[in-house]
C-alpha positions in Angstrom: 33.6 96.5 128.7 32.2 93.9 126.3 28.5 93.8 125.7 26.7 90.7 127.1 25.7 88.1 124.5 22.0 88.0 123.9 20.0 84.8 124.0 16.8 84.5 122.0 14.0 82.1 122.8 13.0 79.5 120.3 9.5 81.0 120.0 11.1 84.4 119.0 13.4 82.6 116.5 10.5 80.8 114.9 8.4 83.9 114.7 11.2 85.9 112.9 12.0 82.9 110.6 8.4 82.6 109.6 8.1 86.3 109.0 11.2 86.0 106.7 9.8 83.0 104.8 6.5 84.8 104.3 8.4 87.5 102.5 6.1 90.3 103.4 9.0 92.4 104.5 12.7 92.5 103.5 15.4 91.1 105.7 16.5 94.6 106.5 13.0 95.6 107.6 12.7 92.5 109.8 16.1 93.1 111.3 15.2 96.7 112.2 11.8 95.8 113.7 13.1 92.8 115.7 16.5 94.2 116.7 18.6 91.5 115.1 21.1 91.3 112.3 20.1 90.2 108.7 22.6 87.4 108.8 21.0 86.0 111.9 17.6 86.1 110.2 19.0 84.3 107.2 20.5 81.6 109.5 17.2 81.1 111.4 15.3 81.0 108.1 17.7 78.3 106.7 17.4 76.2 109.9 13.6 76.4 109.8 13.6 75.3 106.1 16.0 72.4 106.8 14.2 71.1 109.9 10.6 71.6 108.8 10.3 68.0 107.7 11.1 66.8 111.2 7.9 68.4 112.5 5.8 66.0 110.5 7.8 62.8 111.2 6.1 62.2 114.5 2.6 62.3 112.9 3.4 59.7 110.2 1.0 56.8 109.9 3.6 54.3 111.1 4.1 56.3 114.3 0.3 56.4 114.8 0.0 52.7 114.5 2.7 52.1 117.0 1.0 54.4 119.5 -2.5 52.9 119.1 -3.5 49.7 120.9 -3.7 46.5 118.9 -7.0 44.6 118.5 -5.8 42.0 121.0 -5.3 44.7 123.7 -8.9 46.0 123.2 
């Protein structure tokens, strides 16, 4: 019988990817300690690096101005 596919939470993926980016342990060490494959860690690390800019898009000055009330509304 085939093994059931595991689903990892986004929090777990982020934690592992951040550990990989920090570089304090090798991918093999991280894979062993977290119970995932090294290729999966590399994929999560790449996704984090590619999407990191989107975290700061919402806090841009243009977005803050759009959310704050204008002088006429005060």
